N, C-alpha and C positions, 0 to 999 in steps of 0.2 A: 819526732821533731828534734830529739837530742838536746843539745845545748843552745840551739837557735832560739832567739827571743821573739821571733815573729809569731803572730797569733795563730796562723794555720788556716786550713780550709773549713768551710761550713760543714757541719755534721748533720744537724736536723733542726727543725723548727717545731714549736708547739705553742698554742695559745693558752695562757693561764689567767686566772683571776687572782691577782696578787703580785708579788715581786720577790726577787731574791732577798730583798731586805724587808718585805712586807708579807705577813702571813696570808694564806689563801682566804682566811676569814675576813680580812680587811676589805671593806667596800671601797672600790675605786670608781667614783661617779663618772659615768659616760666614757670610761676608758677600758681598754683591754691591753694586755701585755704579751708581745710576741718575743719569745726567747730563742735566740740563735746561739747554739753551743759550738765552740771551736776547740781544736786540740790543744792550743797553747803550747806549753813546754812540759818537760817532765816535772817541773816544780809547781806549776799552776795551770788551771784550765780557765778559759775565758768564756763568759756569757755576755752577749750583747742583747739588751732588752729594748725593744721598740714599744713606746707608749703610743697606742693608736686610738683614734676617735672611733667609738663603737658604731656611730651612725654613718660616717663617711669613709672610714678606713684609713684616713690620712695619718701619717706619722707625726705626732706632736713633739716627741722628744726621744732621744736615744741615751740609754744608760749602760754602764759597763760594770760587771762584777767578776771577781776572781774566786775560784775554788782553789784553796791552797792544798796541794798534794803532798808536799815535802814536809816531814816532821821538823827538820832543822829550821826550815824557813818559818814555819808556824811559831817555833820557839823564839826566833829572832824578832819577828814582827811583834809578838806579845811583849818582849823585853823593851821594845822601843815605843810602847804605849798604843799600839794599834789594836782596836777593839774587834776581835774575831767573833763571828756569829756562827753557832753550831745549829743547823736546822734540825728540828725534831724528827725522829724516825717515823716513817709511814707504817701502817699496819702490816704491810707486806715485809718491810725490813725487820719489824719486830718479830714476825713469825720465823724469819730466817735467822733470828738472834744476832743481827748485826749490832756491833758494839756502839758505834757513833758515826755520824756523817762527817765528811771533811768540812772544815770551817770555810766560811765565805767572808769576803771583805769587799765593800763597795769601793770603786776606784777613787771616788772623790775623797774618801778618807785617806787614801794613799797620797793624793795630791797635797793634802794639808800636812801629812807626816813626812813628805819627801826630804826636806832639809835634815830631819833627824835621821832618817834611814840612810842617807848618804854618808853619815859618819861611820857606818858599819863597813869596815874594810877587810878584804881578803876572804870574803864569803861569796862563792860563785853564784849561789841562788839569789842572794841579795843584790849583787852587782847587776845581774841580768834583770831583776825586777825593777831596780831603780832606773835602768836604761829604758825599759818599756814604759814605766810610769811617766818619765820625763817627756817622752815622745807624745803620749796621750794627753799630758798636761797642757802642752802647747795647743793642741786641737781644742781642748776644753776652754782655754783662755779666749781663743778666737770666737768660739760659740757664745761665751758669756758676754763679750764686748758687743757682739751683734745683737744679742737680746737686750742688753742694757740701753742701747741706742733707741730701742722701741719701748723702754720703760718696763721690760719684762725680766723674769728670772726663773731659773729651774733649780730644783733642789741640789742637783749635782754641781751647780755653779756657785752655791752659797759660800763655799770655802774661800773664794776670792772676794766676792762682793762684801762679805762681813769678816774680812781678815783683821787680825789684831792691829789696833791703832786706828781703825776706821771709826768715824763719828756717826752715830745712829740715833734715831728716834724710836723709843720703845713704848708701846701701849701696855698698860698694866691692868689686866682684867680684875685683879684683886683690889684695885683702887678706882673702881667705876670707870675704867677706860682712860684714866689719866695718862697723858703722854709726857715722858721725860727724855732728856737728851743725855747721852753718855758716850764715852770712848771705849771701844771693846778692849778689854784687858786679857781675856782668854777665849779660846774657841776650841771646842772638842766635838767630835762625832760620837754620838751615843746611840744606843738602841735599847728601847724598852719593848713595848708591843710593836711599835713602829720606830723607824730611825728618826733622829732629830739632831739639830745642831745646838749644842749647849754653849751659852756665852755668859760673860760677866762684865760688869763695868762699875764705875763709882758714881754716886750722886751725892749732893750736899743736902743734909737734913739739919733739923734744929730740935733741941729738947726744951727750947724756951730760954735756956741760960747761955748756950753756946752753939756754934755751928760745928758739925762733924761730918766726916766722910762715911758713907754707907756702901757696902758691896751689894750690888744688885745682880741677881741671877735671872736669866731669861733664855728663851729657846725658840727655835723655828721647827715645827713638825714637818714630817714628810708630805710632799705633794707631788703629783705625777706630771702635770703638763706645765708649759710656760705660763707664769702667773704675774699679773701686774704687781709691782712693788707695793702699791697703795693698798693691796689686799692682805699684806702680811702684817703681823703684829710688831715686827722689827723692820725698819726701813732706813736707807741711807738718809742722813740729815740734810735736808734741802734748805736753801736760804730763807724761804718764807716761814718754815717751821722754826728755824734757828732764831729769826727775829721775834717770833711769838714767844718762844721759850726765854729769850733774853729779857723781854718785857716782863714776863711773869717772874723771872728770877730777881729783877730789880725790885719788884713789889714785895717778893718774899724776903729779901734782905732788909727791907724797911720795917716789916712787921713781925719777923720771926723770933725776935728776942724780947723777953719780958712780956708786958701786956700794953696794949695801945687802945685809947679811946678814939673812935673814928666815926665818920658819918657814912651811912650806907643808903644807897638808893637802888631799888630793884625788887626782886622777888625771892622768897624762901620756898623751898620744896619740902613737903611732909609726906612720908611714905606710910601707908596703912594697908590693911587687908583688902581695901577697895581700890588700891593703886596709889599713884602719886598725885597729890594736890598741890597747886601753886597759889601763893597769896602774896599780896603787896606787903612790903616790909620796910618802907622808908623810915629812917630814924637813926638815933645814936646806937652804936654797938661797941662792945669791948672785945678785942682780939687777945685772947690769953693762951699763948702757946705753952707756957710753963705748966699750967694746970692740965691742959688737954694736949699732951704730946704723945706721939706714937711713931 
């Protein structure tokens, strides 16, 4: 292919359980992945992954991943904050004493990093890569918009749906599923056992004496097929949720400093080894944020 940035022709297909980004041991419920490998360029090789329904065979989503062949390009990508993943060696590769596999990078990470990568001037491999990523980015944006009109999202489209500056509602498992609203301050593609989008935002808290800003970290883990936004722990902030959070925020502002004596009507819940019991608890209460702040 020389210096041509086109993807090239299909080489072969294989069905795998897992993903370029997901270990083969990761269980992908009701989906299988068909990997189509292409020649790419001398700098990188392209893998197109079709996420298929195991029962119908229908293609649910298409993902793209690059194997970075060129050492200089690997170095430049790392210097611009791109997270490269080095697949573990197979038993056969270990027997042949292969040193290391070429690193992989999911194209959605490159979409997110493209503005930074375009600052790298005079490097042929990077120039070609940016041109290719820019073309694929436009296709991904169209796919994302079409999905969002249906209330759906795929993992490879999260970079735009949850871009810096977007307002979101975040469910906090550590706080019994409490939902908070925030504006995304940072977005990064990371990879532990599986890939995830790591985000941060600010929320207002109180220690009972004053209000203060708190940095909140949250993430969206990898998922294979188009998924309703409502099934994610991070969602775009809708008007109904915004109204509910604003009403709660008004009440928080009224009672979050010092202590207040108030009238309560409703139920209390008490957890025990036998489960959660609920009992009537109408009466006078004291809200003391200063003593019980966290």
